[in-house]
PyMOL Python script that loads the backbone (N, CA, C, O; Angstrom):
from pymol import cmd

cmd.read_pdbstr("""\
ATOM      1  N   MET A   1     -24.333-108.211  39.017  1.00  0.00           N
ATOM      2  CA  MET A   1     -25.930-108.416  39.554  1.00  0.00           C
ATOM      3  C   MET A   1     -25.965-108.708  41.172  1.00  0.00           C
ATOM      4  O   MET A   1     -26.786-108.170  41.915  1.00  0.00           O
ATOM      5  N   LEU A   2     -25.042-109.557  41.578  1.00  0.00           N
ATOM      6  CA  LEU A   2     -25.080-109.999  42.952  1.00  0.00           C
ATOM      7  C   LEU A   2     -24.395-109.293  43.871  1.00  0.00           C
ATOM      8  O   LEU A   2     -24.474-109.446  45.090  1.00  0.00           O
ATOM      9  N   GLU A   3     -23.658-108.447  43.235  1.00  0.00           N
ATOM     10  CA  GLU A   3     -22.583-108.300  43.845  1.00  0.00           C
ATOM     11  C   GLU A   3     -23.141-107.598  45.293  1.00  0.00           C
ATOM     12  O   GLU A   3     -24.047-106.770  45.384  1.00  0.00           O
ATOM     13  N   ASN A   4     -22.254-108.228  46.494  1.00  0.00           N
ATOM     14  CA  ASN A   4     -22.408-108.335  47.891  1.00  0.00           C
ATOM     15  C   ASN A   4     -23.604-108.516  48.331  1.00  0.00           C
ATOM     16  O   ASN A   4     -23.890-108.084  49.447  1.00  0.00           O
ATOM     17  N   THR A   5     -24.598-109.223  47.515  1.00  0.00           N
ATOM     18  CA  THR A   5     -25.834-109.596  47.841  1.00  0.00           C
ATOM     19  C   THR A   5     -26.012-110.782  48.978  1.00  0.00           C
ATOM     20  O   THR A   5     -25.262-111.701  48.647  1.00  0.00           O
ATOM     21  N   PRO A   6     -26.664-111.085  50.097  1.00  0.00           N
ATOM     22  CA  PRO A   6     -26.902-112.134  51.037  1.00  0.00           C
ATOM     23  C   PRO A   6     -27.357-113.093  50.788  1.00  0.00           C
ATOM     24  O   PRO A   6     -28.580-113.180  50.681  1.00  0.00           O
ATOM     25  N   ILE A   7     -26.611-114.066  50.621  1.00  0.00           N
ATOM     26  CA  ILE A   7     -27.531-115.408  50.151  1.00  0.00           C
ATOM     27  C   ILE A   7     -27.238-116.209  51.325  1.00  0.00           C
ATOM     28  O   ILE A   7     -26.274-115.971  52.053  1.00  0.00           O
ATOM     29  N   LEU A   8     -28.213-117.332  51.553  1.00  0.00           N
ATOM     30  CA  LEU A   8     -28.388-118.523  52.418  1.00  0.00           C
ATOM     31  C   LEU A   8     -28.767-119.827  51.947  1.00  0.00           C
ATOM     32  O   LEU A   8     -29.866-120.214  51.553  1.00  0.00           O
ATOM     33  N   PHE A   9     -27.359-120.615  52.084  1.00  0.00           N
ATOM     34  CA  PHE A   9     -27.850-121.848  51.639  1.00  0.00           C
ATOM     35  C   PHE A   9     -28.255-122.782  52.471  1.00  0.00           C
ATOM     36  O   PHE A   9     -27.323-123.521  52.788  1.00  0.00           O
ATOM     37  N   THR A  10     -29.271-123.058  52.959  1.00  0.00           N
ATOM     38  CA  THR A  10     -29.604-123.842  53.864  1.00  0.00           C
ATOM     39  C   THR A  10     -28.989-125.699  53.458  1.00  0.00           C
ATOM     40  O   THR A  10     -28.904-126.034  52.277  1.00  0.00           O
ATOM     41  N   GLY A  11     -28.794-126.237  54.070  1.00  0.00           N
ATOM     42  CA  GLY A  11     -27.977-127.111  54.058  1.00  0.00           C
ATOM     43  C   GLY A  11     -26.716-126.830  53.373  1.00  0.00           C
ATOM     44  O   GLY A  11     -26.323-127.087  52.235  1.00  0.00           O
ATOM     45  N   GLY A  12     -26.035-126.057  54.666  1.00  0.00           N
ATOM     46  CA  GLY A  12     -24.834-125.657  54.154  1.00  0.00           C
ATOM     47  C   GLY A  12     -23.822-126.824  54.255  1.00  0.00           C
ATOM     48  O   GLY A  12     -22.764-126.675  53.644  1.00  0.00           O
ATOM     49  N   SER A  13     -23.999-127.868  54.891  1.00  0.00           N
ATOM     50  CA  SER A  13     -22.962-128.729  54.801  1.00  0.00           C
ATOM     51  C   SER A  13     -22.736-129.714  53.572  1.00  0.00           C
ATOM     52  O   SER A  13     -21.823-130.513  53.363  1.00  0.00           O
ATOM     53  N   GLY A  14     -23.866-129.396  52.828  1.00  0.00           N
ATOM     54  CA  GLY A  14     -23.918-130.416  51.636  1.00  0.00           C
ATOM     55  C   GLY A  14     -23.274-129.823  50.577  1.00  0.00           C
ATOM     56  O   GLY A  14     -22.911-128.664  50.379  1.00  0.00           O
ATOM     57  N   LEU A  15     -23.176-131.173  49.717  1.00  0.00           N
ATOM     58  CA  LEU A  15     -21.898-130.757  48.622  1.00  0.00           C
ATOM     59  C   LEU A  15     -22.405-130.083  47.813  1.00  0.00           C
ATOM     60  O   LEU A  15     -21.481-129.617  47.146  1.00  0.00           O
ATOM     61  N   LEU A  16     -23.463-129.679  47.395  1.00  0.00           N
ATOM     62  CA  LEU A  16     -24.144-129.140  46.432  1.00  0.00           C
ATOM     63  C   LEU A  16     -23.933-127.595  46.925  1.00  0.00           C
ATOM     64  O   LEU A  16     -23.286-126.749  46.307  1.00  0.00           O
ATOM     65  N   ALA A  17     -24.623-127.402  48.182  1.00  0.00           N
ATOM     66  CA  ALA A  17     -24.588-125.771  48.924  1.00  0.00           C
ATOM     67  C   ALA A  17     -22.962-125.155  48.983  1.00  0.00           C
ATOM     68  O   ALA A  17     -22.489-124.108  48.540  1.00  0.00           O
ATOM     69  N   LEU A  18     -22.318-126.347  49.769  1.00  0.00           N
ATOM     70  CA  LEU A  18     -20.747-126.070  49.301  1.00  0.00           C
ATOM     71  C   LEU A  18     -20.249-125.505  48.282  1.00  0.00           C
ATOM     72  O   LEU A  18     -20.048-124.295  48.176  1.00  0.00           O
ATOM     73  N   ASN A  19     -19.975-126.491  47.319  1.00  0.00           N
ATOM     74  CA  ASN A  19     -19.558-125.844  46.006  1.00  0.00           C
ATOM     75  C   ASN A  19     -20.133-124.614  45.476  1.00  0.00           C
ATOM     76  O   ASN A  19     -19.436-123.790  44.884  1.00  0.00           O
ATOM     77  N   TRP A  20     -21.589-124.439  45.702  1.00  0.00           N
ATOM     78  CA  TRP A  20     -22.205-123.474  45.088  1.00  0.00           C
ATOM     79  C   TRP A  20     -21.737-122.196  45.708  1.00  0.00           C
ATOM     80  O   TRP A  20     -21.331-121.327  44.937  1.00  0.00           O
ATOM     81  N   ALA A  21     -21.736-121.904  47.292  1.00  0.00           N
ATOM     82  CA  ALA A  21     -21.001-120.859  47.876  1.00  0.00           C
ATOM     83  C   ALA A  21     -19.733-120.736  47.503  1.00  0.00           C
ATOM     84  O   ALA A  21     -19.335-119.615  47.186  1.00  0.00           O
ATOM     85  N   GLN A  22     -18.990-121.674  47.470  1.00  0.00           N
ATOM     86  CA  GLN A  22     -17.339-121.500  46.891  1.00  0.00           C
ATOM     87  C   GLN A  22     -17.271-120.919  45.600  1.00  0.00           C
ATOM     88  O   GLN A  22     -16.205-120.341  45.385  1.00  0.00           O
ATOM     89  N   ALA A  23     -18.108-120.905  44.669  1.00  0.00           N
ATOM     90  CA  ALA A  23     -18.338-120.606  43.543  1.00  0.00           C
ATOM     91  C   ALA A  23     -19.253-119.318  43.468  1.00  0.00           C
ATOM     92  O   ALA A  23     -19.569-118.987  42.325  1.00  0.00           O
ATOM     93  N   MET A  24     -19.588-118.768  44.203  1.00  0.00           N
ATOM     94  CA  MET A  24     -20.170-117.481  44.122  1.00  0.00           C
ATOM     95  C   MET A  24     -20.043-116.403  45.385  1.00  0.00           C
ATOM     96  O   MET A  24     -20.728-115.399  45.582  1.00  0.00           O
ATOM     97  N   ARG A  25     -18.836-116.987  46.256  1.00  0.00           N
ATOM     98  CA  ARG A  25     -18.030-115.925  46.978  1.00  0.00           C
ATOM     99  C   ARG A  25     -17.877-115.227  46.764  1.00  0.00           C
ATOM    100  O   ARG A  25     -18.086-114.329  47.579  1.00  0.00           O
ATOM    101  N   ASP A  26     -17.346-114.898  45.433  1.00  0.00           N
ATOM    102  CA  ASP A  26     -16.330-113.322  44.741  1.00  0.00           C
ATOM    103  C   ASP A  26     -17.654-112.709  44.637  1.00  0.00           C
ATOM    104  O   ASP A  26     -17.642-111.586  45.140  1.00  0.00           O
ATOM    105  N   ARG A  27     -18.887-113.076  44.123  1.00  0.00           N
ATOM    106  CA  ARG A  27     -19.725-111.976  43.481  1.00  0.00           C
ATOM    107  C   ARG A  27     -21.207-111.740  44.554  1.00  0.00           C
ATOM    108  O   ARG A  27     -22.238-111.116  44.301  1.00  0.00           O
ATOM    109  N   CYS A  28     -20.817-112.504  45.794  1.00  0.00           N
ATOM    110  CA  CYS A  28     -22.268-112.191  46.569  1.00  0.00           C
ATOM    111  C   CYS A  28     -21.597-112.797  48.146  1.00  0.00           C
ATOM    112  O   CYS A  28     -20.539-113.406  48.310  1.00  0.00           O
ATOM    113  N   THR A  29     -22.409-112.470  48.972  1.00  0.00           N
ATOM    114  CA  THR A  29     -22.180-112.451  50.523  1.00  0.00           C
ATOM    115  C   THR A  29     -22.521-113.911  50.868  1.00  0.00           C
ATOM    116  O   THR A  29     -23.258-113.739  51.839  1.00  0.00           O
ATOM    117  N   PRO A  30     -22.439-115.360  50.662  1.00  0.00           N
ATOM    118  CA  PRO A  30     -22.707-116.252  51.241  1.00  0.00           C
ATOM    119  C   PRO A  30     -22.809-116.891  52.780  1.00  0.00           C
ATOM    120  O   PRO A  30     -21.745-117.140  53.348  1.00  0.00           O
ATOM    121  N   THR A  31     -23.890-117.123  53.369  1.00  0.00           N
ATOM    122  CA  THR A  31     -24.084-117.633  54.256  1.00  0.00           C
ATOM    123  C   THR A  31     -24.350-119.451  54.149  1.00  0.00           C
ATOM    124  O   THR A  31     -24.974-119.954  53.215  1.00  0.00           O
ATOM    125  N   LEU A  32     -24.060-119.837  54.696  1.00  0.00           N
ATOM    126  CA  LEU A  32     -23.910-121.334  54.945  1.00  0.00           C
ATOM    127  C   LEU A  32     -25.137-121.902  56.234  1.00  0.00           C
ATOM    128  O   LEU A  32     -24.815-121.860  57.421  1.00  0.00           O
ATOM    129  N   GLY A  33     -26.156-122.274  55.913  1.00  0.00           N
ATOM    130  CA  GLY A  33     -27.138-122.456  56.960  1.00  0.00           C
ATOM    131  C   GLY A  33     -26.906-123.657  57.448  1.00  0.00           C
ATOM    132  O   GLY A  33     -27.324-124.498  56.652  1.00  0.00           O
ATOM    133  N   LEU A  34     -26.243-124.322  58.765  1.00  0.00           N
ATOM    134  CA  LEU A  34     -25.790-125.249  59.174  1.00  0.00           C
ATOM    135  C   LEU A  34     -26.577-125.948  60.631  1.00  0.00           C
ATOM    136  O   LEU A  34     -26.876-125.264  61.610  1.00  0.00           O
ATOM    137  N   HIS A  35     -26.796-127.272  60.530  1.00  0.00           N
ATOM    138  CA  HIS A  35     -27.682-127.790  61.729  1.00  0.00           C
ATOM    139  C   HIS A  35     -26.627-128.309  62.740  1.00  0.00           C
ATOM    140  O   HIS A  35     -26.531-127.726  63.820  1.00  0.00           O
ATOM    141  N   GLU A  36     -25.796-129.413  62.447  1.00  0.00           N
ATOM    142  CA  GLU A  36     -25.297-130.028  63.464  1.00  0.00           C
ATOM    143  C   GLU A  36     -23.600-130.169  62.823  1.00  0.00           C
ATOM    144  O   GLU A  36     -22.717-130.366  63.658  1.00  0.00           O
ATOM    145  N   ARG A  37     -23.303-130.084  61.683  1.00  0.00           N
ATOM    146  CA  ARG A  37     -21.872-130.040  61.316  1.00  0.00           C
ATOM    147  C   ARG A  37     -21.505-128.678  61.684  1.00  0.00           C
ATOM    148  O   ARG A  37     -22.262-127.751  61.973  1.00  0.00           O
ATOM    149  N   ASN A  38     -20.184-128.693  61.629  1.00  0.00           N
ATOM    150  CA  ASN A  38     -19.455-127.118  61.721  1.00  0.00           C
ATOM    151  C   ASN A  38     -18.591-127.111  60.708  1.00  0.00           C
ATOM    152  O   ASN A  38     -17.630-127.877  60.644  1.00  0.00           O
ATOM    153  N   ILE A  39     -18.996-125.889  59.498  1.00  0.00           N
ATOM    154  CA  ILE A  39     -18.139-125.947  58.203  1.00  0.00           C
ATOM    155  C   ILE A  39     -17.495-124.646  58.417  1.00  0.00           C
ATOM    156  O   ILE A  39     -18.096-123.897  59.188  1.00  0.00           O
ATOM    157  N   SER A  40     -16.471-124.240  57.935  1.00  0.00           N
ATOM    158  CA  SER A  40     -15.445-123.436  57.484  1.00  0.00           C
ATOM    159  C   SER A  40     -14.848-123.299  56.385  1.00  0.00           C
ATOM    160  O   SER A  40     -13.819-123.880  56.042  1.00  0.00           O
ATOM    161  N   LEU A  41     -15.579-122.379  55.669  1.00  0.00           N
ATOM    162  CA  LEU A  41     -15.337-121.803  54.276  1.00  0.00           C
ATOM    163  C   LEU A  41     -14.549-120.506  54.121  1.00  0.00           C
ATOM    164  O   LEU A  41     -14.990-119.644  54.881  1.00  0.00           O
ATOM    165  N   ASP A  42     -13.492-120.084  53.354  1.00  0.00           N
ATOM    166  CA  ASP A  42     -13.137-119.006  53.228  1.00  0.00           C
ATOM    167  C   ASP A  42     -14.161-118.016  52.787  1.00  0.00           C
ATOM    168  O   ASP A  42     -15.091-118.321  52.042  1.00  0.00           O
ATOM    169  N   GLN A  43     -13.995-117.018  53.190  1.00  0.00           N
ATOM    170  CA  GLN A  43     -14.939-115.360  52.410  1.00  0.00           C
ATOM    171  C   GLN A  43     -17.041-116.183  52.734  1.00  0.00           C
ATOM    172  O   GLN A  43     -18.036-115.957  52.046  1.00  0.00           O
ATOM    173  N   THR A  44     -16.953-116.812  53.626  1.00  0.00           N
ATOM    174  CA  THR A  44     -18.453-117.261  53.552  1.00  0.00           C
ATOM    175  C   THR A  44     -18.805-117.324  55.465  1.00  0.00           C
ATOM    176  O   THR A  44     -18.080-117.906  56.271  1.00  0.00           O
ATOM    177  N   TYR A  45     -19.874-116.687  55.753  1.00  0.00           N
ATOM    178  CA  TYR A  45     -20.546-117.040  57.075  1.00  0.00           C
ATOM    179  C   TYR A  45     -20.879-118.386  57.510  1.00  0.00           C
ATOM    180  O   TYR A  45     -21.015-119.335  56.737  1.00  0.00           O
ATOM    181  N   ALA A  46     -20.995-118.434  58.659  1.00  0.00           N
ATOM    182  CA  ALA A  46     -21.617-119.993  59.180  1.00  0.00           C
ATOM    183  C   ALA A  46     -22.671-119.499  60.099  1.00  0.00           C
ATOM    184  O   ALA A  46     -22.504-118.518  60.823  1.00  0.00           O
ATOM    185  N   LYS A  47     -23.799-120.225  60.053  1.00  0.00           N
ATOM    186  CA  LYS A  47     -24.930-119.622  60.696  1.00  0.00           C
ATOM    187  C   LYS A  47     -25.726-120.690  61.288  1.00  0.00           C
ATOM    188  O   LYS A  47     -26.737-121.016  60.666  1.00  0.00           O
ATOM    189  N   LYS A  48     -25.415-121.380  62.531  1.00  0.00           N
ATOM    190  CA  LYS A  48     -26.633-122.573  63.053  1.00  0.00           C
ATOM    191  C   LYS A  48     -27.874-122.321  62.717  1.00  0.00           C
ATOM    192  O   LYS A  48     -28.151-121.151  62.980  1.00  0.00           O
ATOM    193  N   ILE A  49     -28.749-122.908  62.248  1.00  0.00           N
ATOM    194  CA  ILE A  49     -30.050-122.928  61.968  1.00  0.00           C
ATOM    195  C   ILE A  49     -31.033-123.852  62.347  1.00  0.00           C
ATOM    196  O   ILE A  49     -30.608-124.946  61.975  1.00  0.00           O
ATOM    197  N   ASP A  50     -32.372-124.025  63.014  1.00  0.00           N
ATOM    198  CA  ASP A  50     -32.970-124.650  63.291  1.00  0.00           C
ATOM    199  C   ASP A  50     -34.271-124.974  62.449  1.00  0.00           C
ATOM    200  O   ASP A  50     -35.252-124.445  62.973  1.00  0.00           O
ATOM    201  N   LEU A  51     -34.526-125.574  61.479  1.00  0.00           N
ATOM    202  CA  LEU A  51     -35.577-125.571  60.795  1.00  0.00           C
ATOM    203  C   LEU A  51     -36.546-126.522  61.010  1.00  0.00           C
ATOM    204  O   LEU A  51     -37.365-126.842  60.148  1.00  0.00           O
ATOM    205  N   GLU A  52     -36.485-127.078  62.324  1.00  0.00           N
ATOM    206  CA  GLU A  52     -37.484-128.321  63.053  1.00  0.00           C
ATOM    207  C   GLU A  52     -38.901-127.401  63.072  1.00  0.00           C
ATOM    208  O   GLU A  52     -40.011-127.673  62.614  1.00  0.00           O
ATOM    209  N   SER A  53     -38.390-126.134  63.826  1.00  0.00           N
ATOM    210  CA  SER A  53     -39.729-125.520  64.023  1.00  0.00           C
ATOM    211  C   SER A  53     -40.772-125.088  62.774  1.00  0.00           C
ATOM    212  O   SER A  53     -41.994-125.231  62.745  1.00  0.00           O
ATOM    213  N   VAL A  54     -39.923-124.538  61.796  1.00  0.00           N
ATOM    214  CA  VAL A  54     -40.700-124.244  60.794  1.00  0.00           C
ATOM    215  C   VAL A  54     -41.444-125.683  59.997  1.00  0.00           C
ATOM    216  O   VAL A  54     -42.518-125.673  59.395  1.00  0.00           O
ATOM    217  N   LEU A  55     -40.515-126.893  60.201  1.00  0.00           N
ATOM    218  CA  LEU A  55     -41.638-128.050  59.740  1.00  0.00           C
ATOM    219  C   LEU A  55     -42.476-128.686  60.858  1.00  0.00           C
ATOM    220  O   LEU A  55     -42.991-129.792  60.696  1.00  0.00           O
ATOM    221  N   ARG A  56     -42.606-128.006  61.955  1.00  0.00           N
ATOM    222  CA  ARG A  56     -43.470-128.295  62.930  1.00  0.00           C
ATOM    223  C   ARG A  56     -44.497-127.255  62.876  1.00  0.00           C
ATOM    224  O   ARG A  56     -45.416-127.409  63.681  1.00  0.00           O
ATOM    225  N   GLY A  57     -44.551-126.282  62.150  1.00  0.00           N
ATOM    226  CA  GLY A  57     -45.486-125.256  62.377  1.00  0.00           C
ATOM    227  C   GLY A  57     -45.362-124.276  63.482  1.00  0.00           C
ATOM    228  O   GLY A  57     -46.191-123.368  63.416  1.00  0.00           O
ATOM    229  N   ASP A  58     -44.419-124.220  64.626  1.00  0.00           N
ATOM    230  CA  ASP A  58     -44.204-123.513  65.899  1.00  0.00           C
ATOM    231  C   ASP A  58     -44.188-122.095  65.194  1.00  0.00           C
ATOM    232  O   ASP A  58     -43.421-121.718  64.307  1.00  0.00           O
ATOM    233  N   GLU A  59     -45.320-121.332  65.862  1.00  0.00           N
ATOM    234  CA  GLU A  59     -45.393-119.891  65.463  1.00  0.00           C
ATOM    235  C   GLU A  59     -44.294-119.053  66.754  1.00  0.00           C
ATOM    236  O   GLU A  59     -43.513-118.134  66.510  1.00  0.00           O
ATOM    237  N   SER A  60     -44.458-119.492  67.680  1.00  0.00           N
ATOM    238  CA  SER A  60     -43.674-118.817  68.954  1.00  0.00           C
ATOM    239  C   SER A  60     -42.363-119.175  69.004  1.00  0.00           C
ATOM    240  O   SER A  60     -41.875-119.024  70.124  1.00  0.00           O
ATOM    241  N   ASP A  61     -41.382-119.737  67.894  1.00  0.00           N
ATOM    242  CA  ASP A  61     -40.053-119.775  67.854  1.00  0.00           C
ATOM    243  C   ASP A  61     -39.368-118.283  68.397  1.00  0.00           C
ATOM    244  O   ASP A  61     -39.351-117.270  67.698  1.00  0.00           O
ATOM    245  N   ALA A  62     -39.049-118.332  69.194  1.00  0.00           N
ATOM    246  CA  ALA A  62     -38.617-117.034  70.142  1.00  0.00           C
ATOM    247  C   ALA A  62     -37.021-116.497  69.554  1.00  0.00           C
ATOM    248  O   ALA A  62     -36.813-115.299  69.363  1.00  0.00           O
ATOM    249  N   ASP A  63     -36.148-117.361  69.351  1.00  0.00           N
ATOM    250  CA  ASP A  63     -34.784-117.464  68.476  1.00  0.00           C
ATOM    251  C   ASP A  63     -34.924-116.706  67.368  1.00  0.00           C
ATOM    252  O   ASP A  63     -34.338-115.671  67.053  1.00  0.00           O
ATOM    253  N   PHE A  64     -36.033-117.524  66.625  1.00  0.00           N
ATOM    254  CA  PHE A  64     -35.833-117.208  65.027  1.00  0.00           C
ATOM    255  C   PHE A  64     -36.163-116.020  64.825  1.00  0.00           C
ATOM    256  O   PHE A  64     -35.577-115.364  63.963  1.00  0.00           O
ATOM    257  N   ASP A  65     -37.471-115.334  65.800  1.00  0.00           N
ATOM    258  CA  ASP A  65     -37.869-114.059  65.401  1.00  0.00           C
ATOM    259  C   ASP A  65     -36.968-113.295  65.809  1.00  0.00           C
ATOM    260  O   ASP A  65     -36.993-112.163  65.327  1.00  0.00           O
ATOM    261  N   ALA A  66     -35.756-113.646  66.922  1.00  0.00           N
ATOM    262  CA  ALA A  66     -34.822-112.364  67.251  1.00  0.00           C
ATOM    263  C   ALA A  66     -34.087-112.377  66.430  1.00  0.00           C
ATOM    264  O   ALA A  66     -33.803-111.285  65.937  1.00  0.00           O
ATOM    265  N   GLU A  67     -33.388-113.688  65.855  1.00  0.00           N
ATOM    266  CA  GLU A  67     -32.262-113.528  64.867  1.00  0.00           C
ATOM    267  C   GLU A  67     -32.831-112.771  63.554  1.00  0.00           C
ATOM    268  O   GLU A  67     -32.310-111.753  63.100  1.00  0.00           O
ATOM    269  N   PHE A  68     -33.996-113.420  62.995  1.00  0.00           N
ATOM    270  CA  PHE A  68     -34.445-112.869  61.744  1.00  0.00           C
ATOM    271  C   PHE A  68     -35.526-111.898  61.602  1.00  0.00           C
ATOM    272  O   PHE A  68     -36.185-111.835  60.564  1.00  0.00           O
ATOM    273  N   ASP A  69     -35.660-111.402  62.258  1.00  0.00           N
ATOM    274  CA  ASP A  69     -36.460-110.043  62.569  1.00  0.00           C
ATOM    275  C   ASP A  69     -36.689-109.377  60.959  1.00  0.00           C
ATOM    276  O   ASP A  69     -35.732-108.706  60.572  1.00  0.00           O
ATOM    277  N   ALA A  70     -37.668-109.480  60.155  1.00  0.00           N
ATOM    278  CA  ALA A  70     -37.817-109.070  58.820  1.00  0.00           C
ATOM    279  C   ALA A  70     -39.156-108.022  59.128  1.00  0.00           C
ATOM    280  O   ALA A  70     -40.035-108.185  58.282  1.00  0.00           O
ATOM    281  N   SER A  71     -39.387-107.298  59.849  1.00  0.00           N
ATOM    282  CA  SER A  71     -40.499-106.303  60.186  1.00  0.00           C
ATOM    283  C   SER A  71     -40.185-105.320  59.166  1.00  0.00           C
ATOM    284  O   SER A  71     -41.118-104.790  58.562  1.00  0.00           O
ATOM    285  N   SER A  72     -38.979-105.013  58.900  1.00  0.00           N
ATOM    286  CA  SER A  72     -38.484-103.864  58.215  1.00  0.00           C
ATOM    287  C   SER A  72     -38.471-103.842  56.688  1.00  0.00           C
ATOM    288  O   SER A  72     -38.371-102.862  55.949  1.00  0.00           O
ATOM    289  N   ASP A  73     -38.596-105.141  56.375  1.00  0.00           N
ATOM    290  CA  ASP A  73     -38.282-105.877  55.088  1.00  0.00           C
ATOM    291  C   ASP A  73     -39.586-105.500  54.356  1.00  0.00           C
ATOM    292  O   ASP A  73     -40.520-106.180  54.781  1.00  0.00           O
ATOM    293  N   GLU A  74     -39.966-104.583  53.336  1.00  0.00           N
ATOM    294  CA  GLU A  74     -40.932-104.205  52.556  1.00  0.00           C
ATOM    295  C   GLU A  74     -41.245-105.379  51.763  1.00  0.00           C
ATOM    296  O   GLU A  74     -42.438-105.675  51.694  1.00  0.00           O
ATOM    297  N   GLU A  75     -40.636-105.903  51.321  1.00  0.00           N
ATOM    298  CA  GLU A  75     -40.599-107.437  50.637  1.00  0.00           C
ATOM    299  C   GLU A  75     -41.237-108.557  51.097  1.00  0.00           C
ATOM    300  O   GLU A  75     -41.400-109.579  50.431  1.00  0.00           O
ATOM    301  N   ASN A  76     -41.650-108.360  52.377  1.00  0.00           N
ATOM    302  CA  ASN A  76     -41.921-109.495  53.518  1.00  0.00           C
ATOM    303  C   ASN A  76     -43.032-110.225  53.262  1.00  0.00           C
ATOM    304  O   ASN A  76     -44.074-109.600  53.461  1.00  0.00           O
ATOM    305  N   PHE A  77     -43.167-111.447  52.851  1.00  0.00           N
ATOM    306  CA  PHE A  77     -44.338-112.416  52.592  1.00  0.00           C
ATOM    307  C   PHE A  77     -44.914-113.135  53.501  1.00  0.00           C
ATOM    308  O   PHE A  77     -44.266-114.141  53.791  1.00  0.00           O
ATOM    309  N   GLU A  78     -45.998-112.984  54.124  1.00  0.00           N
ATOM    310  CA  GLU A  78     -46.328-113.798  55.369  1.00  0.00           C
ATOM    311  C   GLU A  78     -47.218-115.087  54.783  1.00  0.00           C
ATOM    312  O   GLU A  78     -48.161-114.998  53.996  1.00  0.00           O
ATOM    313  N   ALA A  79     -46.685-116.279  55.359  1.00  0.00           N
ATOM    314  CA  ALA A  79     -47.224-117.349  54.943  1.00  0.00           C
ATOM    315  C   ALA A  79     -48.718-117.668  55.609  1.00  0.00           C
ATOM    316  O   ALA A  79     -49.081-117.482  56.771  1.00  0.00           O
ATOM    317  N   ASP A  80     -49.412-118.175  54.559  1.00  0.00           N
ATOM    318  CA  ASP A  80     -50.643-118.819  54.879  1.00  0.00           C
ATOM    319  C   ASP A  80     -51.147-119.489  56.224  1.00  0.00           C
ATOM    320  O   ASP A  80     -50.930-120.647  56.581  1.00  0.00           O
ATOM    321  N   GLU A  81     -51.843-118.541  56.871  1.00  0.00           N
ATOM    322  CA  GLU A  81     -52.539-119.773  58.375  1.00  0.00           C
ATOM    323  C   GLU A  81     -53.069-120.755  58.234  1.00  0.00           C
ATOM    324  O   GLU A  81     -53.439-121.403  59.213  1.00  0.00           O
TER     325      GLU A  81
END
""", "prot")
cmd.dss("prot")
cmd.show_as("cartoon", "prot")
cmd.util.cbc("prot")
cmd.orient("prot")
């Protein structure tokens, strides 16, 4: 069911995310969302992400918009303003 489905684990350096990604890596494509620590786990991707802008409510985070452009995603939900 999850064959090659990309899954983003925020808090990717945490114990839960690492173990979950390790358990799922044969069935999906896990990406560890990292903030300060660098983690390397076989058959997974690692991506530095900054969720501070989300917490602050910044709408002009150009890096986030450039990296995660979901304009072509039909199931894209917009947050309430």
